[in-house]
All heavy atoms as an XYZ file, in Angstrom:
918
protein
N      99.491     95.787    118.474
C      98.731     96.936    118.065
C      97.798     96.587    116.892
O      98.275     95.950    116.025
C      99.673     98.102    117.711
C      99.078     99.296    117.064
S     100.153    100.521    116.379
C      99.816    101.880    117.464
N      96.607     97.070    116.998
C      95.722     96.928    115.825
C      95.959     98.050    114.830
O      95.281     99.056    114.956
C      94.247     96.839    116.296
C      94.057     95.653    117.190
C      92.622     95.398    117.502
C      92.402     94.250    118.343
N      91.338     93.481    118.059
N      96.955     97.883    114.077
C      97.414     98.968    113.259
C      96.334     99.619    112.284
O      96.309    100.734    112.053
C      98.658     98.574    112.467
C      98.498     97.565    111.501
C      98.668     96.175    111.697
C      98.134     97.642    110.138
N      98.357     95.466    110.647
C      98.021     96.328    109.648
C      97.807     98.593    109.256
C      97.708     95.994    108.357
C      97.387     98.374    107.994
C      97.465     97.052    107.533
N      95.522     98.710    111.720
C      94.524     99.204    110.759
C      93.478     99.992    111.435
O      92.968    101.053    110.928
C      93.774     98.025    110.131
C      92.784     98.322    108.957
C      93.618     99.074    107.916
C      92.256     97.068    108.393
N      93.156     99.766    112.738
C      92.251    100.611    113.457
C      92.808    102.039    113.697
O      92.074    102.937    114.119
C      91.801     99.913    114.751
N      94.176    102.143    113.672
C      94.818    103.325    113.940
C      95.279    104.074    112.675
O      96.383    104.696    112.714
C      96.013    103.071    114.935
C      95.498    102.617    116.267
O      94.750    103.354    117.007
N      95.825    101.417    116.682
N      94.594    103.980    111.702
C      94.864    104.579    110.383
C      93.873    105.696    110.119
O      92.784    105.626    110.579
C      95.019    103.624    109.211
O      93.726    103.043    108.976
C      96.110    102.573    109.379
N      94.294    106.606    109.269
C      93.319    107.603    108.684
C      93.727    107.648    107.154
O      94.774    107.363    106.810
C      93.478    108.873    109.427
C      94.718    109.647    109.196
C      94.843    111.024    109.939
N      95.827    111.851    109.566
C      97.137    111.814    109.919
N      97.518    110.790    110.647
N      98.001    112.568    109.413
N      92.646    107.998    106.499
C      92.765    108.167    104.995
C      93.058    109.507    104.618
O      92.500    110.506    105.216
C      91.512    107.615    104.390
O      91.310    106.228    104.756
C      91.607    107.716    102.856
N      93.986    109.756    103.673
C      94.340    111.169    103.160
C      94.704    111.047    101.806
O      95.061    109.966    101.195
C      95.446    111.676    104.013
N      94.626    112.141    101.030
C      95.119    112.380     99.775
C      96.497    113.074     99.910
O      96.645    114.172    100.474
C      94.204    113.303     98.853
C      92.884    112.625     98.422
C      92.086    113.655     97.653
C      93.151    111.434     97.552
N      97.509    112.390     99.327
C      98.886    112.905     99.378
C      99.453    112.957     98.023
O      99.197    112.122     97.191
C      99.850    112.051    100.367
C      99.454    112.098    101.837
C     100.474    111.073    102.542
C      99.481    113.411    102.394
N     100.436    113.835     97.914
C     101.238    113.855     96.730
C     102.370    112.770     96.902
O     103.084    112.843     97.857
C     102.040    115.255     96.567
C     102.819    115.386     95.290
O     103.169    114.350     94.643
O     103.106    116.490     94.941
N     102.308    111.820     96.000
C     103.315    110.721     96.107
C     104.770    111.102     96.135
O     105.628    110.452     96.688
C     102.988    109.714     95.074
C     102.234    110.554     94.073
C     101.473    111.606     94.826
N     105.026    112.324     95.524
C     106.387    112.817     95.515
C     106.868    113.269     96.884
O     108.049    113.420     97.177
C     106.493    114.029     94.553
C     106.165    113.712     93.132
N     104.851    113.675     92.645
C     106.960    113.321     92.131
C     104.887    113.475     91.376
N     106.167    113.155     91.004
N     105.850    113.543     97.747
C     106.195    113.878     99.160
C     106.440    112.704    100.097
O     106.753    113.047    101.267
C     105.117    114.843     99.696
C     104.968    116.110     98.932
C     103.833    117.047     99.296
O     103.196    116.685    100.349
O     103.643    118.037     98.662
N     106.338    111.537     99.586
C     106.522    110.374    100.473
C     108.067    109.938    100.113
O     108.450    109.778     99.062
C     105.548    109.155    100.185
C     104.183    109.773    100.439
C     105.792    107.949    100.868
C     103.011    108.834     99.912
N     108.806    109.702    101.220
C     110.179    109.304    101.052
C     110.335    107.842    100.577
O     110.473    106.929    101.385
C     110.969    109.568    102.386
C     112.443    109.407    102.240
O     112.911    109.030    101.129
O     113.117    109.529    103.232
N     110.319    107.708     99.253
C     110.369    106.345     98.721
C     111.829    105.824     98.731
O     112.000    104.608     98.467
C     109.987    106.367     97.198
C     108.506    106.725     97.064
C     108.118    106.883     95.640
C     107.477    105.902     97.750
N     112.714    106.505     99.164
C     114.178    106.021     99.330
C     114.316    105.406    100.690
O     115.209    104.570    100.861
C     115.175    107.208     99.176
C     115.234    107.834     97.766
C     115.979    109.123     97.765
N     115.449    109.932     98.811
C     115.822    111.126     99.118
N     116.731    111.655     98.471
N     115.154    111.827    100.108
N     113.348    105.670    101.588
C     113.423    105.076    102.903
C     113.234    103.471    102.791
O     112.290    103.057    102.151
C     112.436    105.683    103.815
C     112.471    105.078    105.279
O     112.074    104.022    105.498
O     113.138    105.744    106.145
N     114.104    102.747    103.390
C     114.003    101.262    103.396
C     113.567    100.611    104.656
O     113.836     99.410    104.845
C     115.452    100.683    102.876
C     115.746    101.108    101.490
C     114.970    100.551    100.463
N     115.518    100.737     99.153
C     114.901    101.212     98.105
N     113.682    101.562     98.321
N     115.461    101.315     96.977
N     112.978    101.367    105.569
C     112.656    100.804    106.829
C     111.804     99.569    106.715
O     111.997     98.573    107.424
C     111.895    101.801    107.705
O     112.707    103.014    107.813
C     111.524    101.280    109.092
N     110.833     99.538    105.801
C     109.823     98.427    105.712
C     110.037     97.713    104.346
O     109.078     97.152    103.750
C     108.428     98.848    105.889
C     108.280     99.510    107.284
C     107.956    100.835    107.283
C     108.446     98.781    108.422
C     107.708    101.486    108.561
C     108.266     99.453    109.633
C     107.927    100.781    109.692
O     107.807    101.396    110.926
N     111.161     97.836    103.677
C     111.491     97.428    102.298
C     111.434     95.889    102.241
O     112.153     95.208    102.859
C     112.806     97.993    101.859
C     113.162     97.548    100.469
C     112.440     97.942     99.414
C     114.371     96.784    100.347
C     112.818     97.579     98.119
C     114.626     96.391     98.949
C     113.940     96.892     97.991
O     114.307     96.481     96.642
N     110.561     95.337    101.434
C     110.494     93.993    101.057
C     110.848     94.010     99.605
O     110.032     94.447     98.775
C     109.114     93.248    101.342
C     109.133     91.910    100.898
C     108.805     93.411    102.912
N     112.001     93.582     99.155
C     112.411     93.702     97.806
C     111.535     92.975     96.726
O     111.023     91.825     97.006
C     113.858     93.134     97.761
C     113.955     92.300     98.946
C     112.957     92.825    100.013
N     111.361     93.566     95.580
C     110.775     92.954     94.388
C     111.561     93.418     93.189
O     111.662     94.638     93.010
C     109.355     93.423     94.325
S     108.441     92.710     92.956
N     111.983     92.488     92.507
C     112.929     92.743     91.295
C     112.165     92.696     89.998
O     112.788     92.556     88.926
C     114.124     91.929     91.306
C     114.929     92.076     92.580
C     114.922     91.108     93.623
C     115.569     93.253     92.826
C     115.595     91.299     94.816
C     116.322     93.454     93.994
C     116.270     92.477     94.952
N     110.784     92.659     90.050
C     109.964     92.634     88.851
C     109.830     94.045     88.332
O     109.639     94.988     89.185
C     108.622     92.028     89.098
C     107.721     92.064     87.894
C     108.839     90.552     89.588
N     109.887     94.301     87.049
C     109.705     95.652     86.595
C     108.431     96.339     86.898
O     107.401     95.661     87.170
N     108.368     97.687     86.839
C     107.130     98.402     87.244
C     106.112     98.584     86.054
O     104.998     98.937     86.191
C     107.429     99.864     87.661
C     107.881     99.954     89.177
C     108.146    101.398     89.426
C     106.782     99.482     90.046
N     106.545     98.231     84.784
C     105.842     98.510     83.668
C     104.331     98.005     83.704
O     103.313     98.714     83.470
C     106.427     97.997     82.372
N     104.174     96.794     84.085
C     102.677     96.237     84.124
C     101.815     96.987     85.226
O     100.731     97.281     85.002
C     102.892     94.786     84.542
C     104.241     94.359     84.094
C     105.121     95.623     84.309
N     102.469     97.340     86.400
C     101.859     98.095     87.340
C     101.491     99.401     86.927
O     100.363    100.011     87.149
C     102.608     98.068     88.603
C     102.003     98.678     89.923
C     100.703     98.013     90.331
C     103.002     98.607     91.143
N     102.427    100.089     86.320
C     102.307    101.455     85.747
C     101.021    101.477     84.826
O     100.132    102.334     84.932
C     103.455    102.101     85.190
C     103.137    103.335     84.350
C     104.534    102.301     86.102
N     101.006    100.482     83.892
C      99.887    100.408     82.882
C      98.563    100.098     83.651
O      97.551    100.773     83.309
C     100.210     99.242     82.028
C      99.176     99.121     80.834
C      99.554     98.019     79.878
C      98.448     97.898     78.766
N      98.793     96.900     77.905
N      98.551     99.320     84.668
C      97.269     99.051     85.314
C      96.835    100.198     86.195
O      95.602    100.674     86.074
C      97.649     97.906     86.426
O      96.515     97.743     87.303
N      97.715    100.937     86.724
C      97.362    102.223     87.514
C      96.891    103.365     86.444
O      95.915    103.954     86.807
C      98.448    102.674     88.482
C      98.616    101.708     89.614
C      98.244    104.029     88.999
C      99.787    101.889     90.592
N      97.494    103.328     85.392
C      97.141    104.336     84.333
C      95.711    104.055     83.918
O      94.926    104.988     83.657
C      98.071    104.320     83.204
C      97.928    105.537     82.308
O      97.552    106.592     82.797
O      98.156    105.383     81.165
N      95.377    102.711     83.745
C      94.105    102.420     83.194
C      92.974    102.338     84.351
O      91.825    102.695     83.991
C      94.143    101.007     82.544
C      94.876    101.030     81.284
O      94.752    101.956     80.489
N      95.613     99.989     80.952
N      93.194    101.832     85.441
C      92.232    101.605     86.490
C      92.391    102.549     87.625
O      91.505    102.824     88.384
C      92.355    100.165     86.936
C      91.281     99.838     87.966
C      92.190     99.240     85.752
N      93.592    102.932     87.974
C      93.899    103.754     89.245
C      94.411    102.761     90.289
O      94.556    101.590     90.095
N      94.660    103.375     91.509
C      95.085    102.567     92.596
C      93.926    102.064     93.336
O      93.127    102.864     93.882
C      96.064    103.299     93.504
C      97.374    103.778     92.739
C      96.461    102.567     94.755
C      98.357    104.593     93.534
N      93.689    100.746     93.323
C      92.468    100.190     93.950
C      92.666    100.040     95.414
O      91.800    100.242     96.228
C      92.140     98.790     93.259
C      91.010     98.137     94.011
C      91.858     99.028     91.788
N      93.889     99.554     95.857
C      94.134     99.384     97.256
C      95.163    100.392     97.706
O      96.374    100.406     97.318
C      94.842     97.921     97.361
C      95.048     97.574     98.760
O      94.443     98.159     99.674
N      95.859     96.577     98.967
N      94.650    101.423     98.466
C      95.569    102.493     98.968
C      96.801    102.041     99.690
O      96.723    101.256    100.514
C      94.694    103.342     99.881
C      93.276    102.973     99.544
C      93.297    101.506     99.107
N      98.017    102.601     99.338
C      99.148    102.281    100.065
C      99.079    102.726    101.552
O      98.292    103.634    101.872
C     100.292    103.106     99.335
C      99.689    103.521     98.010
C      98.266    103.499     98.203
N      99.810    102.073    102.375
C      99.970    102.479    103.770
C     101.279    103.190    103.978
O     102.321    102.640    103.651
C      99.843    101.174    104.657
C      99.925    101.497    106.156
C      98.604    102.187    106.673
C     100.010    100.036    106.842
N     101.147    104.381    104.577
C     102.454    105.147    104.899
C     102.483    105.432    106.409
O     101.499    105.461    107.023
C     102.565    106.409    104.015
C     102.625    106.153    102.624
C     101.413    107.365    104.375
N     103.606    105.553    106.822
C     103.744    105.977    108.306
C     104.224    107.348    108.414
O     105.086    107.894    107.728
C     104.869    105.036    108.922
C     104.948    105.297    110.398
C     105.997    104.316    111.072
O     106.990    104.006    110.477
N     105.663    103.934    112.399
N     103.543    108.095    109.281
C     103.779    109.489    109.561
C     104.877    109.483    110.715
O     104.715    109.000    111.730
C     102.550    110.140    109.969
C     102.729    111.611    110.261
C     101.360    112.252    110.610
O     100.515    111.607    111.135
O     101.209    113.440    110.157
N     106.021    110.149    110.435
C     107.025    110.205    111.346
C     107.124    111.715    111.838
O     106.516    112.591    111.154
C     108.346    109.807    110.870
C     108.507    108.439    110.319
C     109.726    108.079    109.685
C     108.156    107.400    111.520
N     107.776    112.031    112.940
C     107.980    113.431    113.379
C     108.445    114.281    112.264
O     109.240    113.845    111.391
C     108.930    113.292    114.567
C     108.751    111.894    115.095
C     108.420    111.044    113.800
N     108.068    115.570    112.219
C     108.564    116.452    111.272
C     107.816    116.318    109.959
O     108.308    116.735    108.891
N     106.581    115.742    110.030
C     105.722    115.551    108.817
C     106.380    114.797    107.731
O     106.045    114.918    106.512
C     105.321    117.000    108.197
C     104.435    117.730    109.136
O     103.728    117.101    109.941
O     104.436    118.955    109.141
N     107.206    113.826    108.106
C     107.903    112.935    107.167
C     107.010    111.686    106.965
O     106.495    111.147    107.968
C     109.271    112.534    107.698
C     110.026    111.696    106.721
C     111.466    111.602    107.147
N     112.145    110.581    106.357
C     112.726    109.448    106.765
N     112.696    109.229    108.083
N     113.228    108.632    105.963
N     106.861    111.326    105.757
C     106.009    110.105    105.448
C     106.979    109.078    104.724
O     107.686    109.431    103.852
C     104.803    110.504    104.533
C     103.854    111.505    104.964
S     102.817    110.692    106.213
C     101.712    112.007    106.569
N     106.833    107.806    105.203
C     107.517    106.793    104.563
C     106.640    105.606    104.228
O     105.542    105.464    104.923
C     108.710    106.289    105.426
C     108.163    105.617    106.764
C     109.669    107.375    105.761
C     109.241    104.913    107.607
N     106.963    104.913    103.184
C     106.096    103.792    102.778
C     106.153    102.584    103.638
O     107.256    102.198    104.141
C     106.464    103.410    101.377
C     107.975    103.849    101.316
C     108.040    105.027    102.221
N     105.074    101.978    104.056
C     104.957    100.782    104.822
C     104.415     99.674    103.855
O     105.157     98.661    103.765
C     104.103    100.919    106.021
C     104.317     99.920    107.098
C     103.939    100.443    108.499
C     103.599     98.580    106.945
N     103.365     99.913    103.211
C     102.860     98.912    102.186
C     102.565     99.755    100.919
O     102.178    100.921    101.023
C     101.605     98.320    102.700
C     101.567     97.582    103.987
C     100.057     97.161    104.251
C     102.501     96.420    103.819
N     102.844     99.143     99.749
C     102.466     99.851     98.530
C     103.541    100.730     97.931
O     103.263    101.658     97.177
N     104.810    100.518     98.313
C     105.926    101.214     97.658
C     105.868    101.201     96.187
O     106.071    102.254     95.634
C     107.251    100.682     98.205
C     108.431    101.281     97.609
C     109.743    100.576     97.958
N     109.839    100.466     99.386
C     110.427    101.416    100.188
N     110.871    102.526     99.673
N     110.457    101.126    101.456
N     105.670    100.100     95.554
C     105.718    100.059     94.089
C     104.440    100.766     93.468
O     104.583    101.448     92.450
C     105.629     98.562     93.623
C     107.011     97.878     93.995
C     106.975     96.307     93.730
N     106.355     95.937     92.519
C     106.955     95.851     91.375
N     108.206     96.296     91.218
N     106.315     95.480     90.258
N     103.335    100.771     94.227
C     102.183    101.508     93.677
C     102.463    103.048     93.767
O     102.111    103.765     92.827
C     100.965    101.293     94.570
C     100.251     99.932     94.272
C      99.278     99.536     95.313
N      99.929     98.856     96.303
C      99.460     98.638     97.503
N      98.266     99.182     97.870
N     100.074     97.989     98.440
N     103.219    103.423     94.809
C     103.573    104.877     94.920
C     104.606    105.175     93.923
O     104.612    106.273     93.303
C     104.038    105.186     96.335
C     103.028    105.111     97.436
C     103.698    105.070     98.800
C     102.149    106.331     97.292
N     105.546    104.374     93.592
C     106.531    104.573     92.591
C     105.833    104.630     91.159
O     106.211    105.565     90.447
C     107.586    103.441     92.557
C     108.513    103.436     93.721
C     109.398    102.129     93.790
O     108.989    101.068     93.366
N     110.537    102.286     94.262
N     104.914    103.750     90.969
C     104.172    103.863     89.657
C     103.418    105.255     89.554
O     103.324    105.872     88.515
C     103.242    102.684     89.526
N     102.819    105.632     90.700
C     102.130    106.893     90.700
C     102.955    108.119     90.394
O     102.640    109.001     89.653
C     101.394    107.124     91.999
N     104.228    108.075     90.961
C     105.224    109.003     90.644
C     105.629    109.093     89.237
O     105.617    110.027     88.510
C     106.585    108.933     91.593
C     107.582    109.766     91.080
C     106.169    109.297     93.042
N     105.853    107.831     88.650
C     106.216    107.603     87.267
C     105.162    108.191     86.365
O     105.429    108.781     85.290
C     106.499    106.210     87.002
C     107.269    105.908     85.704
C     107.707    104.533     85.622
O     107.468    103.714     86.505
N     108.384    104.177     84.625
N     103.973    108.085     86.756
C     102.809    108.537     85.939
C     102.505    110.075     86.095
O     101.630    110.617     85.559
C     101.483    107.779     86.282
C     101.462    106.349     85.758
C     100.306    105.596     86.455
C     101.264    106.388     84.245
N     103.267    110.727     87.094
C     103.097    112.122     87.268
C     101.877    112.432     88.107
O     101.417    113.611     88.053
N     101.341    111.536     88.963
C     100.195    111.815     89.695
C     100.537    112.864     90.748
O     101.589    112.774     91.444
C      99.660    110.548     90.404
C      99.340    109.367     89.495
C      97.998    109.627     88.804
C      97.608    108.434     87.923
N      96.473    108.732     87.041
N      99.608    113.783     90.993
C      99.882    114.739     92.054
C      99.207    114.481     93.332
O      99.445    115.130     94.330
C      99.365    116.154     91.590
O      98.026    116.122     91.211
N      98.267    113.451     93.263
C      97.543    113.050     94.526
C      97.174    111.538     94.319
O      96.881    111.094     93.314
C      96.295    113.802     94.714
C      96.414    115.204     95.242
C      95.019    115.792     95.631
O      93.982    115.338     95.091
N      95.001    116.641     96.586
N      97.341    110.776     95.501
C      96.942    109.540     95.608
C      96.362    109.257     96.968
O      96.806    109.894     97.975
C      97.951    108.533     95.231
O      97.456    107.249     95.086
C      99.117    108.485     96.332
N      95.274    108.523     97.065
C      94.737    108.071     98.448
C      95.695    107.148     99.086
O      96.193    106.233     98.550
C      93.424    107.426     98.201
C      92.764    107.207     99.473
C      91.409    106.501     99.305
O      90.652    106.800     98.302
O      90.995    105.658    100.124
N      95.918    107.420    100.436
C      96.764    106.565    101.215
C      96.191    106.416    102.551
O      95.260    107.215    102.949
C      98.177    107.183    101.346
C      98.968    107.253    100.084
C      98.167    108.478    102.087
N      96.556    105.373    103.250
C      96.165    105.248    104.608
C      97.406    105.652    105.380
O      98.504    105.201    105.041
C      95.730    103.848    104.905
C      94.371    103.507    104.241
C      93.738    102.248    104.922
C      92.425    101.954    104.310
N      91.407    102.831    104.784
N      97.242    106.357    106.482
C      98.385    106.758    107.270
C      98.347    106.083    108.645
O      97.282    106.241    109.323
C      98.406    108.362    107.487
C      98.465    108.984    106.068
C      99.497    108.735    108.308
C      98.310    110.458    106.069
N      99.398    105.545    109.056
C      99.551    104.979    110.327
C     100.489    105.815    111.208
O     101.438    106.336    110.579
C     100.000    103.413    110.264
C     101.463    103.321    109.827
C      99.893    102.790    111.728
N     100.237    105.861    112.412
C     101.072    106.826    113.210
C     102.536    106.236    113.531
O     102.839    105.111    113.237
C     100.537    107.155    114.564
O     100.714    106.005    115.477
N     103.390    107.061    114.090
C     104.796    106.584    114.322
C     104.781    105.651    115.549
O     105.808    105.200    115.939
C     105.628    107.753    114.552
C     105.219    108.677    115.730
O     104.160    108.360    116.322
O     106.061    109.552    116.077
N     103.524    105.292    116.133
C     103.490    104.489    117.356
C     103.785    103.000    116.993
O     104.138    102.235    117.810
C     102.211    104.577    118.054
C     102.079    105.943    118.639
C     100.787    106.086    119.446
N      99.682    105.797    118.387
C      98.459    105.545    118.794
N      98.008    105.803    120.019
N      97.499    105.325    117.863
N     103.556    102.684    115.715
C     103.842    101.267    115.351
C     105.364    101.180    115.345
O     106.106    101.929    114.768
C     103.194    100.996    113.995
C     103.313     99.529    113.640
C     103.713    101.810    112.870
C     102.437     99.068    112.424
N     105.791     99.975    115.967
C     107.224     99.816    115.946
C     107.753     99.342    114.626
O     106.978     98.814    113.850
C     107.596     98.780    117.095
O     107.171     97.425    116.696
N     109.050     99.444    114.429
C     109.689     99.008    113.248
C     109.422     97.483    112.987
O     109.164     97.051    111.937
C     111.181     99.324    113.226
C     111.818     99.043    111.995
C     113.247     99.489    111.807
O     113.608    100.480    112.481
O     114.073     98.814    111.160
N     109.618     96.673    114.074
C     109.329     95.284    113.952
C     107.954     94.933    113.602
O     107.673     94.103    112.692
C     109.716     94.568    115.300
N     106.900     95.647    114.210
C     105.603     95.431    113.820
C     105.294     95.840    112.387
O     104.705     95.130    111.656
C     104.669     96.299    114.697
C     104.517     95.772    116.157
C     103.769     96.744    117.010
O     104.029     97.925    117.033
O     102.887     96.201    117.804
N     105.811     96.938    111.993
C     105.612     97.428    110.661
C     106.247     96.445    109.617
O     105.625     96.173    108.629
N     107.464     95.986    109.940
C     108.106     95.035    108.885
C     107.225     93.714    108.801
O     107.138     93.246    107.765
C     109.535     94.785    109.275
C     110.254     94.011    108.142
C     110.669     94.647    107.034
C     110.430     92.646    108.351
C     111.265     93.949    106.007
C     111.002     91.903    107.267
C     111.435     92.554    106.109
N     106.723     93.374    109.957
C     105.888     92.069    109.997
C     104.694     92.273    109.090
O     104.277     91.406    108.331
C     105.603     91.707    111.387
N     104.050     93.475    109.191
C     102.856     93.725    108.407
C     103.260     93.704    106.878
O     102.555     93.168    106.129
C     102.247     95.116    108.749
C     101.294     95.602    107.851
C     101.676     94.993    110.212
N     104.374     94.374    106.587
C     104.929     94.472    105.184
C     105.174     92.972    104.675
O     104.782     92.625    103.542
C     106.094     95.299    105.052
N     105.824     92.178    105.497
C     106.181     90.844    104.993
C     104.888     90.077    104.780
O     104.687     89.396    103.780
C     107.041     90.106    106.023
C     107.365     88.711    105.756
C     108.143     88.650    104.452
C     108.189     88.123    106.838
N     103.924     90.032    105.750
C     102.614     89.314    105.619
C     101.985     89.776    104.415
O     101.190     88.990    103.791
C     101.853     89.308    106.849
C     102.418     88.356    107.881
C     103.123     88.730    109.062
C     102.431     86.959    107.864
N     103.538     87.614    109.725
C     103.127     86.448    109.007
C     101.888     86.002    106.978
C     103.258     85.157    109.277
C     102.037     84.649    107.311
C     102.741     84.183    108.373
N     101.916     91.075    104.163
C     101.123     91.652    103.063
C     101.716     91.039    101.726
O     100.952     90.848    100.767
C     101.203     93.169    103.089
C     100.392     93.778    101.942
O      99.209     93.617    101.900
O     101.074     94.348    101.138
N     102.978     90.842    101.641
C     103.748     90.358    100.424
C     103.691     88.924    100.313
O     103.740     88.419     99.188
C     105.138     90.975    100.426
C     105.044     92.423     99.952
O     104.878     92.761     98.784
N     105.179     93.268    100.929
N     103.621     88.143    101.349
C     103.748     86.682    101.202
C     102.724     85.961    100.365
O     102.921     85.093     99.691
C     103.706     86.055    102.629
C     105.100     86.048    103.408
C     104.861     85.552    104.854
C     106.149     85.389    102.683
N     101.459     86.620    100.349
C     100.427     85.933     99.690
C     100.392     86.172     98.166
O      99.816     85.353     97.412
N     101.122     87.133     97.709
C     101.118     87.308     96.271
C     102.485     87.447     95.478
O     102.489     87.807     94.377
C     100.226     88.536     95.970
C     100.754     89.774     96.565
N     101.622     90.585     95.955
C     100.546     90.470     97.698
C     101.982     91.607     96.769
N     101.313     91.547     97.828
N     103.486     87.229     96.265
C     104.850     87.458     95.614
C     105.626     86.205     95.809
O     105.601     85.511     96.796
C     105.524     88.569     96.412
C     106.824     88.990     95.660
C     107.469     90.160     96.211
N     106.689     91.267     96.023
C     107.072     92.491     96.636
N     108.130     92.547     97.314
N     106.307     93.586     96.412
N     106.359     85.885     94.762
C     107.303     84.837     94.735
C     108.679     85.365     95.209
O     109.143     86.414     94.667
C     107.454     84.194     93.397
O     106.161     83.750     92.962
C     108.447     83.050     93.342
N     109.197     84.781     96.177
C     110.578     85.301     96.796
C     111.735     84.601     96.075
O     111.797     83.365     96.301
C     110.536     85.203     98.227
C     109.700     86.249     98.901
C     108.398     86.055     99.116
C     110.242     87.427     99.422
C     107.605     86.973     99.829
C     109.512     88.387    100.028
C     108.169     88.178    100.165
N     112.441     85.249     95.379
C     113.730     84.681     94.792
C     114.734     84.643     95.960
O     114.549     85.136     97.025
C     114.157     85.348     93.528
C     114.514     86.882     93.825
O     114.693     87.250     94.999
O     114.572     87.612     92.886
N     115.921     84.196     95.638
C     117.041     84.058     96.567
C     117.492     85.366     97.153
O     117.669     85.476     98.352
C     118.269     83.351     95.960
O     117.794     82.085     95.402
C     119.360     83.103     96.980
N     117.567     86.382     96.322
C     117.959     87.722     96.814
C     116.909     88.279     97.670
O     117.266     88.914     98.764
C     118.149     88.637     95.539
N     115.666     88.252     97.378
C     114.610     88.719     98.224
C     114.601     88.039     99.463
O     114.392     88.606    100.561
C     113.231     88.652     97.571
O     113.213     89.376     96.314
N     114.661     86.715     99.448
C     114.624     85.920    100.699
C     115.837     86.257    101.624
O     115.573     86.380    102.872
C     114.663     84.405    100.427
O     113.600     84.151     99.536
C     114.672     83.560    101.555
N     116.954     86.559    101.062
C     118.172     86.910    101.855
C     117.913     88.168    102.574
O     118.130     88.357    103.735
C     119.314     86.951    100.978
N     117.259     89.246    101.912
C     116.989     90.463    102.545
C     116.022     90.229    103.687
O     116.203     90.885    104.850
C     116.371     91.506    101.533
C     115.864     92.717    102.217
C     117.538     91.910    100.514
N     114.958     89.471    103.470
C     113.945     89.277    104.513
C     114.547     88.503    105.712
O     114.312     88.949    106.854
C     112.741     88.457    103.923
C     111.796     88.133    105.093
C     112.025     89.458    102.901
N     115.232     87.505    105.418
C     115.912     86.707    106.530
C     116.845     87.515    107.301
O     116.872     87.445    108.608
C     116.604     85.463    105.952
C     117.506     84.744    106.993
C     115.596     84.435    105.393
N     117.545     88.368    106.657
C     118.517     89.298    107.398
C     117.808     90.206    108.337
O     118.307     90.550    109.416
C     119.329     90.105    106.337
C     120.355     90.952    106.979
C     121.181     91.679    105.906
N     122.155     92.446    106.563
C     122.591     93.604    105.947
N     122.265     93.868    104.760
N     123.499     94.314    106.597
N     116.620     90.609    107.946
C     115.782     91.544    108.812
C     115.369     90.769    110.089
O     115.190     91.272    111.047
C     114.622     91.983    108.103
C     114.830     93.072    107.005
C     115.418     94.362    107.570
N     114.558     94.973    108.609
C     113.764     95.994    108.485
N     113.598     96.554    107.408
N     113.063     96.398    109.548
C-alpha cells in the first residue's frame, strides 16, 4: 500500500490521540526535554502520522514523541497526517521502523523490542 498517498492532513488536539497505544511503538529512552524545547521554539516541522481506527480512535504511527512533547507543552492543536485503518499492523510497524532507523541509535533494550516484533 502506498500509505503516504492515502493520508489526509488535519489539525487535532494531541490529547485526543491515544499515546498509550503501543501498536507501532519503537522505543526511545532519550528524555523529551530537548524535543520539548525545540517544539516550543520552532513548532512541529514534520507532522506526526496517526492512524484512524473505528470509533474515531486515533493512535500514533510516527511522531509519538512529538505528540508527547506537544501534550507536555499544553498544545491544543497540532497538524497531523491521518492514515486509514486499511494499513495493516505489519505495514505500519515497518513504516515506523524505517522512519526511525535513519536517525536513531538502537540500544540493546530497543533492539530487543524491535526484534521481538
